[in-house]
N, C-alpha and C positions, 0 to 999 in steps of 0.2 A: 025463243030458243033457250034451252037450259045450258048453263055454263058447264062445259065438259061432260054434258049428259047426266049430271048429278042431280037434276031436279030443281036446282036453284034458279028462280026466275030473276035474271039480272036486269030485266027491263024495269023492275020496281025498286032496284037498289040504287041509292044515291051515291055517286062517286064524288069524292072531293075534287073540286076544280081550283087550280091555282089562280089567285087573283092579285098577287103581289106585283112588285115592279118587274119590268121586263127590259133590261138593258143588256149590254154585251156579256156580262157574266152569266145571266140566265139563258141567253141565246147560245152561249158556248156549251152550257150544261145540256140544253136541248139537242144540240148537234152531236154531243157525245152519246146521249141516250138513244137518239134516233138513227145514228149512223156510226161513223168512226172518227168523229172529231171535226173541227173546222179547218178549212184552208186558211191561209193568212188573210186576215181582215173579214172573213166570212161572218164571224159573230157580230161585228159592227153592222154590216149591211142587213143581216137577218133581224137584228134588234130594232132597226128602223121600221120594220113592217108591223111591229107590235106583236103581242102574243098570238092573237087569232090569225093575223096575216102570216106569221111565221109557221104556225101549224098548217094553215092552208097551203102555204108554199111547199112544205114537206110532203103533204098528202096529194098534191096536184098530179094529175096524170099528164105527163109530158114525155117527149122523146128523150131517151137517155143519150147523153154525149159523154165521151171519155175525154177528160182534160189532160193535156200533156202528151209527151211522146210515148209510144208503146214500148214495153220492156223488151230487152234483148238478152239472150244467153250466148255468151262467147261471140258477141257481135251479130248473132243471127236472131231472126224473129222467133216467136214462140210457135210451137206446133202442138196445141193442147189436145187434139184428137189422136195424135200419133206418137208423141214422145213421152216416155215415162217422166212423171213429175211436172210436165208442162201444164197439165190440167190444173194443178194447184197454183202454179204461178199465174195462169190465166185468170183464175178466180180472185186471187189476191190483187191483181191488176184491176179487175172490175171494182173491187172494194175501194181501192185507193183513188182511182181516177173518175169514178162515176159522178154524174150530176144529180143522181137520184139515190142518195145514201140510205134512205129509209127502205127502199126496195132491196138494196144489197144487205142491209142489216136483217131484214125479214127473211131473205133467202138463206142467210146463215142460221137464223133461229129455226126455220123449218127443216133445214138439213140436219141440224142437231136434234130436233124434236122427232123426226121420222127416221133418224139414225141408220143410214145406209153407208156402205163402204165399198170402194172399188176393190179392196182386197177380196171380198166375196163376190161382187158383181162381175169383176174381170173385164170391164169395158169402159174406157174413158169416155167414149161417145155416149153411152147410156147414162153415165154419171153427169155429164155436161147437159144432156137432154133433161135430166131430172132437175138439175140446177136451174135451167132456163124455165122449167115449169114452175118452180118455186118463185122465181123472179116475176113471172107473169101473174100468178094466182095468189101470191103471198099476202096481198092486202085485201083479198076478197073474203067470201064466207068460208068459215071453217068446214062446214059439211061439204061444200064444193071442193075444197082443197083435199079433204079426205077421199072423196070420190076420185079425183085425179091421181092421188098417190096410189090408191088401190089398183088403178089401171096402168100405172107407170111400169115400164119394162124393168127398170133398175130394181124397183121394189119387188116385182114378181120374181126376179132372180134372187134377190137378197133373202127373202123370207119364203122361198120354196113354192111360190104360186104356180110354177110350171109343172110341179109334181102332182097337182090336183086333177082329179077326174070325177066325172059325175058318179056318185055313189061311193067314192073313196076320196073325199077332199083332204088335202093337207091342211091341218088346222093351225099351222105355225103363224100365218099372217093374221087369222081371226083372233087368236089368243093375244098377239102383240097389239093388234088394233084396239081391243077392248082393255087390256091390262095396262099397256104403256102409252098408247097414242091418244086415247079418248077418255074412257070411263075411270080407269084407275083400279088398282088391286082391291079386291073385296067389295066391289060396287054392286053386287047382286046378280051378276051374270053367272050362268052355269055352263057346264060342259056341253049341254044341248044347244046353247046359244052359239 
């Protein structure tokens, strides 16, 4: 697989691997880099697993649990599918209370990478559906993720995919896919592509 489609064979590139000490300070840094920071004492317990054990723990597929009480607004539970702004509060709650911080971090990364907005989509339900798609597929293959994004209703609305017809495609998504999401500006694709 070529990184970003640029032709570079990453399978032959040697990446530096950290081999220094792995105590609470290094575990804390890992928790900040792979999530949103440690809960109290989490860096100590993670450091006891050693570096490889800690990385394995962060990458492990396991059921997500939310730790702590759910948030409330004016004493009432959140309605992320129906109340304005509650979708954002719901997602922030996922980030704060998750037991799988790497999944939430990657959900945020892919949401930023594929850059959709409810301002254009106009459906909290579709945005949350896309968010959940990133959560499920965000640690898988990039080509697989791109395929899911291409078929995602929020992206279809955001980049005019619903305006495409056989013989008269709307090129907005194709252009963004090549220029912003995968290959990069000036990477050799043409208008015909």
